[in-house]
C-alpha positions as CSV (number, residue, x, y, z in Angstrom):
1,X,-0.5,13.5,-14.3
2,X,-2.9,11.7,-11.3
3,X,-3.7,13.2,-7.6
4,X,-2.3,11.2,-4.7
5,X,-4.3,8.5,-3.2
6,X,-3.2,9.4,0.2
7,X,-5.9,10.4,2.4
8,X,-6.6,14.4,2.7
9,X,-3.8,14.7,0.2
10,X,-4.2,17.2,-2.9
11,X,-0.7,16.9,-4.6
12,X,0.3,15.2,-8.0
13,X,1.4,11.9,-7.6
14,X,4.5,10.7,-8.6
15,X,5.2,6.8,-7.3
16,X,2.6,4.1,-8.4
17,X,2.5,1.7,-5.3
18,X,0.5,-1.7,-4.8
19,X,0.1,-0.7,-1.4
20,X,-3.0,0.9,-0.2
21,X,-3.6,3.9,1.6
22,X,-3.6,1.6,4.8
23,X,-0.5,-0.2,3.9
24,X,-1.8,-3.6,2.7
25,X,-2.1,-5.2,-0.6
26,X,-5.6,-5.1,-2.3
27,X,-7.2,-7.6,-4.8
28,X,-8.4,-6.0,-7.7
29,X,-11.0,-8.9,-7.5
30,X,-10.6,-10.1,-11.3
31,X,-9.4,-13.1,-12.2
32,X,-5.6,-12.5,-13.0
33,X,-2.7,-14.5,-14.0
34,X,0.1,-12.7,-12.7
35,X,0.7,-10.4,-9.4
36,X,1.1,-7.6,-11.7
37,X,-2.5,-8.0,-12.9
38,X,-4.1,-9.1,-9.6
39,X,-3.9,-5.8,-7.1
40,X,-4.6,-2.9,-7.2
41,X,-2.5,0.1,-8.1
42,X,-2.7,3.7,-6.2
43,X,-0.7,7.0,-7.0
44,X,1.2,8.4,-3.9
45,X,3.4,11.8,-4.2
46,X,7.0,11.2,-2.8
47,X,6.4,12.5,0.8
48,X,3.1,10.0,1.4
49,X,4.4,6.8,-0.3
50,X,7.5,7.6,1.8
51,X,5.6,7.8,5.2
52,X,3.5,4.8,4.2
53,X,6.4,2.8,3.7
54,X,7.6,4.2,7.2
55,X,4.7,2.7,9.0
56,X,4.5,-0.6,6.8
57,X,8.2,-1.1,7.9
58,X,7.6,-0.4,11.7
59,X,4.7,-2.9,11.9
60,X,6.8,-5.5,10.4
61,X,9.4,-5.0,12.4
62,X,7.5,-4.6,15.7
63,X,8.5,-7.3,18.4
64,X,4.9,-7.0,19.6
65,X,2.3,-9.9,19.5
66,X,1.5,-10.8,15.7
67,X,-1.8,-12.4,17.2
68,X,-4.3,-9.5,15.5
69,X,-5.9,-10.0,12.3
70,X,-3.7,-8.2,10.2
71,X,-2.0,-10.6,7.7
72,X,1.5,-9.2,6.3
73,X,1.6,-6.2,3.7
74,X,3.2,-8.6,1.5
75,X,0.8,-11.2,1.9
76,X,-0.5,-12.8,-1.4
């Protein structure tokens, strides 16, 4: 089983996600015909994936200004 892709975590992964460790979708750079093929996949242990999802949702729900250069975590 692969190791968790989250920084400084050496646990075995139990989940596969298309969210990078920074909470964004990252294109594979290859020509793809579907969403499934278009984005890189990352391996996470449950604890790291839960933490990543909390960070993503807190950023999405934030009422602060949306004028930064970051795209939405689910932007395609």
